[in-house]
N, C-alpha and C positions, 0 to 999 in steps of 0.2 A: 569516443562514444563506443559503448559496448553493443555490438550488432545483435546480441541475443537478448537484450533488455526488452521488456514487455511493451506492447503497443495496444492501443484501443482498437475497437472494430473499424474505426475510420482511418487507421494507420498512424495516427499521431502517438507520440511516446507518452507512456504513463509516467507520473512523477515517481522518481526512484530515489531511495535513501539508503545509506550504508548502515544505518542502525535504527532500532525501534525508537530510541530517544530522539534522534534527528527527525524522524517522521512525525512523532507526536508534537515536537516543538513547532514544526512547520504548520501542522493542523491547528495548533493553539494560537498562532499568531493572528491577531484581529484583522490584519490586512488580507489574509487568505480566507475570505468569507465563503468561497466555494467549498472549502474543505472542513468547515466547522462541523463537529460531530462525527467526523470520520475516525476510523480506528486504524492503527498500524497493523499490517499483516505481512508476515514473512512469505515471500513468493516461493512457490514450490516448483516453478518452471526450471528445467535444467538450463544452466547458463546464466540465469538472471542474477542470482546471488544478492538480492536486495529486498528492501521493504517497500510496500506500496500503501497508499491510503485507500480505504474502502468504506463505503457506508455500512453501518452495522448489520443491515438486513441482506446485504449481498452474500451470495453463497461462499465466497472465499473467507469472509469475515466470520460467518456463522461456523464454518468448518474449523477455523483457527481457534475460535472461542471454545468449541467442544474439545479440541485436541489439548488445549492448555488446562482444562478442568481435570482431565484424567491424571 
């Protein structure tokens, strides 16, 4: 386990993926109903080096969308 991976406010680990495609495939799996509609976002935290799933209206997803448009 990577000690620098991201955690939620309650201390539990966030879902972490090594690629955007892996995160999107996980979110698209019908068994993962909690993640349906989430978007893959590259984490900008130093040491994380992974992708997370975020709801489209969350600040990290909004910022990522704006960054990719440019």
